[in-house]
BAVEX-232707 format. One record per residue (C-alpha): residue number from 0; x, y, z. Coordinates in Angstrom, 2 decimals, always signed. Example, Ala and Ser with C-alpha at 12.3 -4.5 7.8 and 13.67 -1.06 7.14 Angstrom:
! residues 2
- 0|+12.30|-4.50|+7.80
- 1|+13.67|-1.06|+7.14
***
This chain:
! residues 80
- 0|+41.72|+27.77|+10.69
- 1|+39.66|+30.54|+11.72
- 2|+36.17|+30.57|+12.37
- 3|+34.41|+32.62|+10.15
- 4|+33.18|+35.57|+11.87
- 5|+29.18|+35.32|+10.13
- 6|+26.87|+33.71|+12.02
- 7|+27.38|+32.31|+15.46
- 8|+27.48|+28.51|+15.80
- 9|+25.06|+26.28|+17.69
- 10|+26.45|+25.14|+21.50
- 11|+26.68|+21.17|+21.13
- 12|+23.45|+21.44|+23.80
- 13|+21.93|+23.39|+21.10
- 14|+21.89|+21.02|+18.04
- 15|+21.21|+17.89|+20.94
- 16|+18.08|+19.37|+22.23
- 17|+17.56|+20.33|+18.79
- 18|+17.63|+16.75|+17.51
- 19|+16.11|+15.44|+20.36
- 20|+12.97|+17.08|+20.01
- 21|+12.80|+16.29|+16.37
- 22|+13.12|+12.45|+17.21
- 23|+10.38|+13.13|+19.68
- 24|+8.12|+14.49|+17.17
- 25|+8.66|+12.23|+14.72
- 26|+8.31|+9.22|+16.91
- 27|+5.00|+10.60|+18.29
- 28|+3.93|+10.79|+14.31
- 29|+4.89|+7.16|+14.13
- 30|+2.74|+6.30|+17.05
- 31|-0.41|+8.31|+16.03
- 32|+0.20|+6.62|+12.66
- 33|+0.45|+3.09|+14.27
- 34|-3.31|+4.23|+16.08
- 35|-5.01|+5.28|+13.25
- 36|-6.96|+2.56|+11.63
- 37|-7.84|+4.39|+8.55
- 38|-4.84|+3.94|+7.09
- 39|-5.59|-0.16|+8.25
- 40|-9.47|-0.23|+6.87
- 41|-7.88|+0.54|+3.14
- 42|-5.33|-1.78|+3.07
- 43|-7.74|-4.42|+4.13
- 44|-10.10|-3.25|+1.08
- 45|-7.66|-3.19|-1.20
- 46|-6.02|-7.01|-0.33
- 47|-10.45|-8.23|-0.31
- 48|-10.81|-6.68|-4.01
- 49|-7.29|-8.13|-4.88
- 50|-8.48|-11.36|-3.83
- 51|-12.32|-11.19|-5.41
- 52|-10.41|-10.28|-8.54
- 53|-7.81|-13.07|-8.79
- 54|-10.50|-15.43|-8.10
- 55|-13.13|-14.04|-10.96
- 56|-9.71|-14.16|-13.20
- 57|-9.73|-18.09|-12.06
- 58|-13.29|-18.94|-12.94
- 59|-13.02|-17.38|-15.88
- 60|-10.34|-18.95|-17.02
- 61|-11.25|-21.93|-15.72
- 62|-15.18|-22.18|-17.21
- 63|-14.11|-20.33|-20.44
- 64|-12.91|-23.17|-22.24
- 65|-15.44|-25.24|-20.98
- 66|-18.70|-22.72|-22.00
- 67|-16.62|-22.16|-25.69
- 68|-16.38|-25.97|-25.51
- 69|-20.34|-26.23|-24.71
- 70|-21.63|-23.98|-26.96
- 71|-19.74|-25.06|-30.09
- 72|-22.03|-28.19|-29.51
- 73|-24.87|-26.47|-28.90
- 74|-24.32|-24.49|-32.05
- 75|-23.50|-28.62|-34.34
- 76|-27.13|-29.39|-32.87
- 77|-29.21|-25.81|-33.44
- 78|-26.74|-26.16|-37.13
- 79|-28.13|-29.79|-37.99
***
């Protein structure tokens, strides 16, 4: 098979150099992402909100039936 006469083919060393540069840039981005604390803080706040919400839902579910019973009892006393 013959090579196309169009664009020149890059040499192996050029391709390796390009890939090495891309890998270095990717590693730099990952290191910078790991050092930033803004994302970590947002995740921590999100977890805190989720835990507080779960606690509120659990307390409402547990106390809701008890409060309903209490109000029914009080309403019975008031009506009589």
